[in-house]
C-alpha positions in Angstrom: -131.2 -132.6 -110.1 -129.5 -129.2 -110.2 -132.7 -127.4 -109.4 -133.1 -129.5 -106.3 -129.6 -128.8 -105.1 -130.1 -125.0 -105.7 -133.5 -125.1 -104.0 -132.0 -126.9 -100.9 -129.1 -124.5 -100.9 -131.4 -121.4 -100.9 -133.7 -122.9 -98.3 -130.9 -123.7 -95.8 -129.1 -120.4 -96.6 -132.2 -118.3 -95.8 -133.2 -120.5 -92.8 -129.8 -120.1 -91.2 -129.6 -116.4 -91.7 -133.1 -115.9 -90.1 -132.0 -117.8 -87.0 -128.9 -115.7 -86.7 -130.9 -112.5 -87.0 -133.4 -113.7 -84.4 -130.7 -114.1 -81.8 -130.6 -110.4 -80.9 -134.4 -110.2 -80.4 -136.2 -110.6 -77.1 -139.2 -112.8 -76.8 -140.9 -111.7 -73.6 -144.6 -111.3 -72.9 -145.4 -107.7 -72.1 -146.7 -108.6 -68.6 -143.2 -109.7 -67.7 -141.5 -106.5 -68.7 -139.8 -104.3 -66.1 -140.6 -100.5 -66.4 -138.3 -98.0 -68.1 -137.4 -96.6 -64.7 -135.8 -100.0 -63.9 -133.8 -99.9 -67.1 -132.6 -96.3 -66.2 -131.5 -97.5 -62.7 -129.7 -100.5 -64.1 -127.9 -98.3 -66.6 -126.9 -95.8 -63.9 -125.6 -98.6 -61.7 -123.3 -99.6 -64.6 -122.0 -96.0 -64.8 -123.8 -95.3 -68.0 -125.2 -91.9 -69.0 -128.5 -92.6 -70.9 -129.4 -90.5 -73.8 -132.4 -92.6 -75.0 -134.4 -95.7 -74.1 -136.7 -97.2 -76.7 -138.1 -100.5 -77.7 -136.7 -102.4 -80.7 -137.3 -106.0 -81.7 -138.9 -106.8 -78.4 -135.9 -105.5 -76.4 -135.2 -102.3 -74.7 -132.5 -100.4 -76.6 -130.4 -98.0 -74.6 -128.2 -95.4 -76.3 -125.7 -93.4 -74.2 -122.2 -93.0 -73.0 -120.3 -95.5 -70.8 -117.8 -94.8 -67.9 -114.9 -94.4 -70.4 -116.8 -91.7 -72.4 -117.6 -94.0 -75.3 -120.9 -93.8 -77.1 -122.8 -97.1 -77.1 -126.0 -98.8 -78.1 -127.2 -101.8 -76.0 -130.0 -104.3 -76.3 -131.5 -105.1 -72.9 -133.7 -108.1 -72.0 -137.0 -106.5 -70.8 -137.6 -109.1 -68.0 -134.2 -109.7 -66.6 -132.5 -106.4 -67.6 -129.5 -108.5 -68.9 -127.4 -107.0 -71.7 -128.3 -109.0 -74.8 -125.9 -107.1 -77.1 -123.8 -104.0 -76.8 -121.8 -102.1 -79.4 -119.7 -99.0 -78.8 -118.7 -96.3 -81.3 -115.0 -97.3 -81.1 -115.8 -100.8 -82.3 -117.8 -99.4 -85.2 -114.9 -97.1 -86.2 -112.3 -100.0 -85.9 -114.5 -102.2 -88.1 -114.9 -99.5 -90.6 -118.7 -99.1 -90.2 -120.3 -95.8 -90.0 -123.7 -95.4 -88.3 -125.8 -92.4 -88.4 
């Protein structure tokens, strides 16, 4: 009985964590992606200075500096160019996280 409870706990624990991690990923077919130039233009329209654009977990990842001069990292949906997730360096410092 105890083994079943433990097995169920582990199964649902891992299943839940996988779903949470998958939330930041983009699932878009490559033929629907907008070009990097479009990402650059979107970033400039937001007042961002872009240091790097790369692909990570199926999303565009933009690193740069925002209008307030804060360093940031953003995940961008490659088809809609919507911001999926954004994190700035000040948030990292306030939460006590250091990123290299």
